[in-house]
mmCIF file of the N, C-alpha and C atoms, coordinates in Angstrom:
data_MODEL
# 
_entry.id   MODEL 
# 
loop_
_atom_site.group_PDB 
_atom_site.id 
_atom_site.type_symbol 
_atom_site.label_atom_id 
_atom_site.label_alt_id 
_atom_site.label_comp_id 
_atom_site.label_asym_id 
_atom_site.label_entity_id 
_atom_site.label_seq_id 
_atom_site.pdbx_PDB_ins_code 
_atom_site.Cartn_x 
_atom_site.Cartn_y 
_atom_site.Cartn_z 
_atom_site.occupancy 
_atom_site.B_iso_or_equiv 
_atom_site.pdbx_formal_charge 
_atom_site.auth_seq_id 
_atom_site.auth_comp_id 
_atom_site.auth_asym_id 
_atom_site.auth_atom_id 
_atom_site.pdbx_PDB_model_num 
ATOM 1   N N  . MET A 1 1  ? 7.350   2.017   46.755 1.00 0.00 ? 1  MET A N  1 
ATOM 2   C CA . MET A 1 1  ? 7.400   0.629   46.307 1.00 0.00 ? 1  MET A CA 1 
ATOM 3   C C  . MET A 1 1  ? 6.414   0.435   45.154 1.00 0.00 ? 1  MET A C  1 
ATOM 4   N N  . LYS A 1 2  ? 6.897   -0.117  44.040 1.00 0.00 ? 2  LYS A N  1 
ATOM 5   C CA . LYS A 1 2  ? 6.039   -0.355  42.884 1.00 0.00 ? 2  LYS A CA 1 
ATOM 6   C C  . LYS A 1 2  ? 5.227   -1.626  43.094 1.00 0.00 ? 2  LYS A C  1 
ATOM 7   N N  . THR A 1 3  ? 3.989   -1.586  42.637 1.00 0.00 ? 3  THR A N  1 
ATOM 8   C CA . THR A 1 3  ? 3.179   -2.800  42.658 1.00 0.00 ? 3  THR A CA 1 
ATOM 9   C C  . THR A 1 3  ? 2.986   -3.272  41.236 1.00 0.00 ? 3  THR A C  1 
ATOM 10  N N  . GLN A 1 4  ? 2.992   -4.566  41.048 1.00 0.00 ? 4  GLN A N  1 
ATOM 11  C CA . GLN A 1 4  ? 2.802   -5.117  39.710 1.00 0.00 ? 4  GLN A CA 1 
ATOM 12  C C  . GLN A 1 4  ? 1.312   -5.263  39.435 1.00 0.00 ? 4  GLN A C  1 
ATOM 13  N N  . GLN A 1 5  ? 0.914   -4.904  38.216 1.00 0.00 ? 5  GLN A N  1 
ATOM 14  C CA . GLN A 1 5  ? -0.477  -5.065  37.817 1.00 0.00 ? 5  GLN A CA 1 
ATOM 15  C C  . GLN A 1 5  ? -0.627  -6.397  37.105 1.00 0.00 ? 5  GLN A C  1 
ATOM 16  N N  . SER A 1 6  ? -1.705  -7.090  37.384 1.00 0.00 ? 6  SER A N  1 
ATOM 17  C CA . SER A 1 6  ? -1.976  -8.325  36.645 1.00 0.00 ? 6  SER A CA 1 
ATOM 18  C C  . SER A 1 6  ? -2.467  -7.944  35.258 1.00 0.00 ? 6  SER A C  1 
ATOM 19  N N  . GLU A 1 7  ? -2.511  -8.904  34.353 1.00 0.00 ? 7  GLU A N  1 
ATOM 20  C CA . GLU A 1 7  ? -2.919  -8.629  32.974 1.00 0.00 ? 7  GLU A CA 1 
ATOM 21  C C  . GLU A 1 7  ? -4.331  -8.069  32.903 1.00 0.00 ? 7  GLU A C  1 
ATOM 22  N N  . THR A 1 8  ? -5.210  -8.460  33.803 1.00 0.00 ? 8  THR A N  1 
ATOM 23  C CA . THR A 1 8  ? -6.586  -7.983  33.766 1.00 0.00 ? 8  THR A CA 1 
ATOM 24  C C  . THR A 1 8  ? -6.715  -6.562  34.294 1.00 0.00 ? 8  THR A C  1 
ATOM 25  N N  . GLU A 1 9  ? -5.732  -6.069  35.022 1.00 0.00 ? 9  GLU A N  1 
ATOM 26  C CA . GLU A 1 9  ? -5.793  -4.725  35.582 1.00 0.00 ? 9  GLU A CA 1 
ATOM 27  C C  . GLU A 1 9  ? -5.173  -3.672  34.667 1.00 0.00 ? 9  GLU A C  1 
ATOM 28  N N  . VAL A 1 10 ? -4.474  -4.084  33.620 1.00 0.00 ? 10 VAL A N  1 
ATOM 29  C CA . VAL A 1 10 ? -3.816  -3.142  32.720 1.00 0.00 ? 10 VAL A CA 1 
ATOM 30  C C  . VAL A 1 10 ? -4.875  -2.407  31.907 1.00 0.00 ? 10 VAL A C  1 
ATOM 31  N N  . ASP A 1 11 ? -4.743  -1.081  31.824 1.00 0.00 ? 11 ASP A N  1 
ATOM 32  C CA . ASP A 1 11 ? -5.706  -0.290  31.055 1.00 0.00 ? 11 ASP A CA 1 
ATOM 33  C C  . ASP A 1 11 ? -5.493  -0.523  29.569 1.00 0.00 ? 11 ASP A C  1 
ATOM 34  N N  . VAL A 1 12 ? -6.574  -0.869  28.880 1.00 0.00 ? 12 VAL A N  1 
ATOM 35  C CA . VAL A 1 12 ? -6.537  -1.107  27.443 1.00 0.00 ? 12 VAL A CA 1 
ATOM 36  C C  . VAL A 1 12 ? -7.631  -0.257  26.812 1.00 0.00 ? 12 VAL A C  1 
ATOM 37  N N  . LEU A 1 13 ? -7.279  0.448   25.742 1.00 0.00 ? 13 LEU A N  1 
ATOM 38  C CA . LEU A 1 13 ? -8.277  1.236   25.039 1.00 0.00 ? 13 LEU A CA 1 
ATOM 39  C C  . LEU A 1 13 ? -9.339  0.320   24.441 1.00 0.00 ? 13 LEU A C  1 
ATOM 40  N N  . PRO A 1 14 ? -10.590 0.760   24.382 1.00 0.00 ? 14 PRO A N  1 
ATOM 41  C CA . PRO A 1 14 ? -11.672 -0.093  23.878 1.00 0.00 ? 14 PRO A CA 1 
ATOM 42  C C  . PRO A 1 14 ? -11.421 -0.662  22.481 1.00 0.00 ? 14 PRO A C  1 
ATOM 43  N N  . GLU A 1 15 ? -10.781 0.130   21.595 1.00 0.00 ? 15 GLU A N  1 
ATOM 44  C CA . GLU A 1 15 ? -10.547 -0.365  20.237 1.00 0.00 ? 15 GLU A CA 1 
ATOM 45  C C  . GLU A 1 15 ? -9.509  -1.477  20.178 1.00 0.00 ? 15 GLU A C  1 
ATOM 46  N N  . TYR A 1 16 ? -8.772  -1.694  21.268 1.00 0.00 ? 16 TYR A N  1 
ATOM 47  C CA . TYR A 1 16 ? -7.779  -2.774  21.310 1.00 0.00 ? 16 TYR A CA 1 
ATOM 48  C C  . TYR A 1 16 ? -8.225  -3.928  22.201 1.00 0.00 ? 16 TYR A C  1 
ATOM 49  N N  . GLU A 1 17 ? -9.427  -3.883  22.686 1.00 0.00 ? 17 GLU A N  1 
ATOM 50  C CA . GLU A 1 17 ? -9.939  -4.921  23.574 1.00 0.00 ? 17 GLU A CA 1 
ATOM 51  C C  . GLU A 1 17 ? -10.634 -6.001  22.747 1.00 0.00 ? 17 GLU A C  1 
ATOM 52  N N  . PHE A 1 18 ? -10.023 -7.164  22.619 1.00 0.00 ? 18 PHE A N  1 
ATOM 53  C CA . PHE A 1 18 ? -10.557 -8.246  21.794 1.00 0.00 ? 18 PHE A CA 1 
ATOM 54  C C  . PHE A 1 18 ? -10.949 -9.468  22.617 1.00 0.00 ? 18 PHE A C  1 
ATOM 55  N N  . SER A 1 19 ? -11.007 -9.347  23.919 1.00 0.00 ? 19 SER A N  1 
ATOM 56  C CA . SER A 1 19 ? -11.249 -10.519 24.761 1.00 0.00 ? 19 SER A CA 1 
ATOM 57  C C  . SER A 1 19 ? -12.624 -11.139 24.535 1.00 0.00 ? 19 SER A C  1 
ATOM 58  N N  . GLY A 1 20 ? -13.612 -10.355 24.148 1.00 0.00 ? 20 GLY A N  1 
ATOM 59  C CA . GLY A 1 20 ? -14.956 -10.889 23.967 1.00 0.00 ? 20 GLY A CA 1 
ATOM 60  C C  . GLY A 1 20 ? -15.262 -11.292 22.540 1.00 0.00 ? 20 GLY A C  1 
ATOM 61  N N  . LYS A 1 21 ? -14.283 -11.191 21.633 1.00 0.00 ? 21 LYS A N  1 
ATOM 62  C CA . LYS A 1 21 ? -14.522 -11.475 20.226 1.00 0.00 ? 21 LYS A CA 1 
ATOM 63  C C  . LYS A 1 21 ? -13.793 -12.745 19.807 1.00 0.00 ? 21 LYS A C  1 
ATOM 64  N N  . LYS A 1 22 ? -14.363 -13.425 18.871 1.00 0.00 ? 22 LYS A N  1 
ATOM 65  C CA . LYS A 1 22 ? -13.757 -14.657 18.356 1.00 0.00 ? 22 LYS A CA 1 
ATOM 66  C C  . LYS A 1 22 ? -13.217 -14.408 16.957 1.00 0.00 ? 22 LYS A C  1 
ATOM 67  N N  . GLY A 1 23 ? -12.026 -14.876 16.700 1.00 0.00 ? 23 GLY A N  1 
ATOM 68  C CA . GLY A 1 23 ? -11.450 -14.768 15.368 1.00 0.00 ? 23 GLY A CA 1 
ATOM 69  C C  . GLY A 1 23 ? -11.912 -15.926 14.495 1.00 0.00 ? 23 GLY A C  1 
ATOM 70  N N  . GLU A 1 24 ? -11.811 -15.747 13.211 1.00 0.00 ? 24 GLU A N  1 
ATOM 71  C CA . GLU A 1 24 ? -12.188 -16.801 12.274 1.00 0.00 ? 24 GLU A CA 1 
ATOM 72  C C  . GLU A 1 24 ? -10.938 -17.223 11.518 1.00 0.00 ? 24 GLU A C  1 
ATOM 73  N N  . ARG A 1 25 ? -10.499 -18.448 11.741 1.00 0.00 ? 25 ARG A N  1 
ATOM 74  C CA . ARG A 1 25 ? -9.281  -18.943 11.120 1.00 0.00 ? 25 ARG A CA 1 
ATOM 75  C C  . ARG A 1 25 ? -9.493  -19.114 9.615  1.00 0.00 ? 25 ARG A C  1 
ATOM 76  N N  . GLY A 1 26 ? -8.562  -18.566 8.825  1.00 0.00 ? 26 GLY A N  1 
ATOM 77  C CA . GLY A 1 26 ? -8.606  -18.728 7.377  1.00 0.00 ? 26 GLY A CA 1 
ATOM 78  C C  . GLY A 1 26 ? -9.639  -17.868 6.682  1.00 0.00 ? 26 GLY A C  1 
ATOM 79  N N  . LYS A 1 27 ? -10.112 -16.821 7.326  1.00 0.00 ? 27 LYS A N  1 
ATOM 80  C CA . LYS A 1 27 ? -11.171 -15.987 6.764  1.00 0.00 ? 27 LYS A CA 1 
ATOM 81  C C  . LYS A 1 27 ? -10.795 -15.419 5.396  1.00 0.00 ? 27 LYS A C  1 
ATOM 82  N N  . TYR A 1 28 ? -9.547  -15.007 5.209  1.00 0.00 ? 28 TYR A N  1 
ATOM 83  C CA . TYR A 1 28 ? -9.116  -14.393 3.963  1.00 0.00 ? 28 TYR A CA 1 
ATOM 84  C C  . TYR A 1 28 ? -8.178  -15.287 3.159  1.00 0.00 ? 28 TYR A C  1 
ATOM 85  N N  . TYR A 1 29 ? -8.103  -16.563 3.488  1.00 0.00 ? 29 TYR A N  1 
ATOM 86  C CA . TYR A 1 29 ? -7.158  -17.479 2.851  1.00 0.00 ? 29 TYR A CA 1 
ATOM 87  C C  . TYR A 1 29 ? -7.356  -17.560 1.338  1.00 0.00 ? 29 TYR A C  1 
ATOM 88  N N  . HIS A 1 30 ? -8.563  -17.805 0.895  1.00 0.00 ? 30 HIS A N  1 
ATOM 89  C CA . HIS A 1 30 ? -8.815  -17.982 -0.545 1.00 0.00 ? 30 HIS A CA 1 
ATOM 90  C C  . HIS A 1 30 ? -8.570  -16.686 -1.323 1.00 0.00 ? 30 HIS A C  1 
ATOM 91  N N  . ALA A 1 31 ? -8.972  -15.558 -0.759 1.00 0.00 ? 31 ALA A N  1 
ATOM 92  C CA . ALA A 1 31 ? -8.722  -14.275 -1.426 1.00 0.00 ? 31 ALA A CA 1 
ATOM 93  C C  . ALA A 1 31 ? -7.220  -14.017 -1.510 1.00 0.00 ? 31 ALA A C  1 
ATOM 94  N N  . TYR A 1 32 ? -6.483  -14.344 -0.464 1.00 0.00 ? 32 TYR A N  1 
ATOM 95  C CA . TYR A 1 32 ? -5.033  -14.133 -0.462 1.00 0.00 ? 32 TYR A CA 1 
ATOM 96  C C  . TYR A 1 32 ? -4.354  -15.021 -1.498 1.00 0.00 ? 32 TYR A C  1 
ATOM 97  N N  . GLN A 1 33 ? -4.856  -16.211 -1.714 1.00 0.00 ? 33 GLN A N  1 
ATOM 98  C CA . GLN A 1 33 ? -4.289  -17.127 -2.696 1.00 0.00 ? 33 GLN A CA 1 
ATOM 99  C C  . GLN A 1 33 ? -4.446  -16.595 -4.115 1.00 0.00 ? 33 GLN A C  1 
ATOM 100 N N  . GLN A 1 34 ? -5.411  -15.722 -4.351 1.00 0.00 ? 34 GLN A N  1 
ATOM 101 C CA . GLN A 1 34 ? -5.622  -15.138 -5.670 1.00 0.00 ? 34 GLN A CA 1 
ATOM 102 C C  . GLN A 1 34 ? -4.582  -14.070 -5.985 1.00 0.00 ? 34 GLN A C  1 
ATOM 103 N N  . GLY A 1 35 ? -3.871  -13.608 -4.966 1.00 0.00 ? 35 GLY A N  1 
ATOM 104 C CA . GLY A 1 35 ? -2.881  -12.547 -5.148 1.00 0.00 ? 35 GLY A CA 1 
ATOM 105 C C  . GLY A 1 35 ? -3.493  -11.194 -4.839 1.00 0.00 ? 35 GLY A C  1 
ATOM 106 N N  . HIS A 1 36 ? -2.642  -10.194 -4.707 1.00 0.00 ? 36 HIS A N  1 
ATOM 107 C CA . HIS A 1 36 ? -3.139  -8.861  -4.416 1.00 0.00 ? 36 HIS A CA 1 
ATOM 108 C C  . HIS A 1 36 ? -2.153  -7.805  -4.912 1.00 0.00 ? 36 HIS A C  1 
ATOM 109 N N  . THR A 1 37 ? -2.652  -6.601  -5.039 1.00 0.00 ? 37 THR A N  1 
ATOM 110 C CA . THR A 1 37 ? -1.863  -5.478  -5.528 1.00 0.00 ? 37 THR A CA 1 
ATOM 111 C C  . THR A 1 37 ? -1.836  -4.399  -4.456 1.00 0.00 ? 37 THR A C  1 
ATOM 112 N N  . VAL A 1 38 ? -0.655  -3.821  -4.246 1.00 0.00 ? 38 VAL A N  1 
ATOM 113 C CA . VAL A 1 38 ? -0.496  -2.736  -3.282 1.00 0.00 ? 38 VAL A CA 1 
ATOM 114 C C  . VAL A 1 38 ? -0.073  -1.489  -4.047 1.00 0.00 ? 38 VAL A C  1 
ATOM 115 N N  . LYS A 1 39 ? -0.820  -0.406  -3.845 1.00 0.00 ? 39 LYS A N  1 
ATOM 116 C CA . LYS A 1 39 ? -0.475  0.870   -4.469 1.00 0.00 ? 39 LYS A CA 1 
ATOM 117 C C  . LYS A 1 39 ? 0.027   1.804   -3.384 1.00 0.00 ? 39 LYS A C  1 
ATOM 118 N N  . ILE A 1 40 ? 1.241   2.334   -3.580 1.00 0.00 ? 40 ILE A N  1 
ATOM 119 C CA . ILE A 1 40 ? 1.842   3.243   -2.624 1.00 0.00 ? 40 ILE A CA 1 
ATOM 120 C C  . ILE A 1 40 ? 1.908   4.619   -3.271 1.00 0.00 ? 40 ILE A C  1 
ATOM 121 N N  . HIS A 1 41 ? 1.168   5.554   -2.702 1.00 0.00 ? 41 HIS A N  1 
ATOM 122 C CA . HIS A 1 41 ? 1.114   6.914   -3.230 1.00 0.00 ? 41 HIS A CA 1 
ATOM 123 C C  . HIS A 1 41 ? 2.261   7.725   -2.628 1.00 0.00 ? 41 HIS A C  1 
ATOM 124 N N  . GLN A 1 42 ? 3.153   8.202   -3.485 1.00 0.00 ? 42 GLN A N  1 
ATOM 125 C CA . GLN A 1 42 ? 4.319   8.961   -3.061 1.00 0.00 ? 42 GLN A CA 1 
ATOM 126 C C  . GLN A 1 42 ? 3.946   10.437  -2.875 1.00 0.00 ? 42 GLN A C  1 
ATOM 127 N N  . GLU A 1 43 ? 4.761   11.155  -2.116 1.00 0.00 ? 43 GLU A N  1 
ATOM 128 C CA . GLU A 1 43 ? 4.519   12.576  -1.869 1.00 0.00 ? 43 GLU A CA 1 
ATOM 129 C C  . GLU A 1 43 ? 4.569   13.405  -3.155 1.00 0.00 ? 43 GLU A C  1 
ATOM 130 N N  . ASP A 1 44 ? 5.361   12.973  -4.135 1.00 0.00 ? 44 ASP A N  1 
ATOM 131 C CA . ASP A 1 44 ? 5.475   13.736  -5.379 1.00 0.00 ? 44 ASP A CA 1 
ATOM 132 C C  . ASP A 1 44 ? 4.316   13.483  -6.345 1.00 0.00 ? 44 ASP A C  1 
ATOM 133 N N  . GLY A 1 45 ? 3.340   12.688  -5.927 1.00 0.00 ? 45 GLY A N  1 
ATOM 134 C CA . GLY A 1 45 ? 2.175   12.420  -6.759 1.00 0.00 ? 45 GLY A CA 1 
ATOM 135 C C  . GLY A 1 45 ? 2.257   11.136  -7.553 1.00 0.00 ? 45 GLY A C  1 
ATOM 136 N N  . SER A 1 46 ? 3.426   10.519  -7.605 1.00 0.00 ? 46 SER A N  1 
ATOM 137 C CA . SER A 1 46 ? 3.553   9.263   -8.337 1.00 0.00 ? 46 SER A CA 1 
ATOM 138 C C  . SER A 1 46 ? 2.996   8.113   -7.497 1.00 0.00 ? 46 SER A C  1 
ATOM 139 N N  . VAL A 1 47 ? 2.713   7.016   -8.173 1.00 0.00 ? 47 VAL A N  1 
ATOM 140 C CA . VAL A 1 47 ? 2.175   5.833   -7.508 1.00 0.00 ? 47 VAL A CA 1 
ATOM 141 C C  . VAL A 1 47 ? 3.073   4.647   -7.827 1.00 0.00 ? 47 VAL A C  1 
ATOM 142 N N  . MET A 1 48 ? 3.525   3.956   -6.792 1.00 0.00 ? 48 MET A N  1 
ATOM 143 C CA . MET A 1 48 ? 4.331   2.757   -6.964 1.00 0.00 ? 48 MET A CA 1 
ATOM 144 C C  . MET A 1 48 ? 3.400   1.564   -6.775 1.00 0.00 ? 48 MET A C  1 
ATOM 145 N N  . VAL A 1 49 ? 3.379   0.657   -7.735 1.00 0.00 ? 49 VAL A N  1 
ATOM 146 C CA . VAL A 1 49 ? 2.487   -0.496  -7.691 1.00 0.00 ? 49 VAL A CA 1 
ATOM 147 C C  . VAL A 1 49 ? 3.324   -1.767  -7.519 1.00 0.00 ? 49 VAL A C  1 
ATOM 148 N N  . GLN A 1 50 ? 2.924   -2.583  -6.546 1.00 0.00 ? 50 GLN A N  1 
ATOM 149 C CA . GLN A 1 50 ? 3.583   -3.866  -6.328 1.00 0.00 ? 50 GLN A CA 1 
ATOM 150 C C  . GLN A 1 50 ? 2.533   -4.957  -6.361 1.00 0.00 ? 50 GLN A C  1 
ATOM 151 N N  . CYS A 1 51 ? 2.766   -5.980  -7.167 1.00 0.00 ? 51 CYS A N  1 
ATOM 152 C CA . CYS A 1 51 ? 1.834   -7.096  -7.297 1.00 0.00 ? 51 CYS A CA 1 
ATOM 153 C C  . CYS A 1 51 ? 2.421   -8.301  -6.575 1.00 0.00 ? 51 CYS A C  1 
ATOM 154 N N  . PHE A 1 52 ? 1.578   -8.975  -5.809 1.00 0.00 ? 52 PHE A N  1 
ATOM 155 C CA . PHE A 1 52 ? 1.992   -10.149 -5.055 1.00 0.00 ? 52 PHE A CA 1 
ATOM 156 C C  . PHE A 1 52 ? 1.140   -11.332 -5.467 1.00 0.00 ? 52 PHE A C  1 
ATOM 157 N N  . ALA A 1 53 ? 1.759   -12.443 -5.740 1.00 0.00 ? 53 ALA A N  1 
ATOM 158 C CA . ALA A 1 53 ? 1.040   -13.664 -6.074 1.00 0.00 ? 53 ALA A CA 1 
ATOM 159 C C  . ALA A 1 53 ? 1.442   -14.739 -5.063 1.00 0.00 ? 53 ALA A C  1 
ATOM 160 N N  . ALA A 1 54 ? 0.528   -15.637 -4.801 1.00 0.00 ? 54 ALA A N  1 
ATOM 161 C CA . ALA A 1 54 ? 0.812   -16.723 -3.869 1.00 0.00 ? 54 ALA A CA 1 
ATOM 162 C C  . ALA A 1 54 ? 1.890   -17.639 -4.457 1.00 0.00 ? 54 ALA A C  1 
ATOM 163 N N  . GLU A 1 55 ? 2.788   -18.080 -3.607 1.00 0.00 ? 55 GLU A N  1 
ATOM 164 C CA . GLU A 1 55 ? 3.826   -19.004 -4.064 1.00 0.00 ? 55 GLU A CA 1 
ATOM 165 C C  . GLU A 1 55 ? 3.233   -20.385 -4.191 1.00 0.00 ? 55 GLU A C  1 
ATOM 166 N N  . SER A 1 56 ? 3.560   -21.074 -5.270 1.00 0.00 ? 56 SER A N  1 
ATOM 167 C CA . SER A 1 56 ? 3.059   -22.436 -5.432 1.00 0.00 ? 56 SER A CA 1 
ATOM 168 C C  . SER A 1 56 ? 3.921   -23.370 -4.589 1.00 0.00 ? 56 SER A C  1 
ATOM 169 N N  . GLU A 1 57 ? 3.266   -24.386 -4.062 1.00 0.00 ? 57 GLU A N  1 
ATOM 170 C CA . GLU A 1 57 ? 3.956   -25.325 -3.158 1.00 0.00 ? 57 GLU A CA 1 
ATOM 171 C C  . GLU A 1 57 ? 4.683   -26.405 -3.887 1.00 0.00 ? 57 GLU A C  1 
# 
């Protein structure tokens, strides 16, 4: 017979345990509004660059 584990009994790796930490809402909001660039390095040595800008409301 299987027993159900409660959420507190489930094994969680330490790097995924966030119960004791507080998040900060909007921490990266202003930086994200400035836009950002993503560089994707391909196996053949080339680099694909994608630029993202915030959409105006």
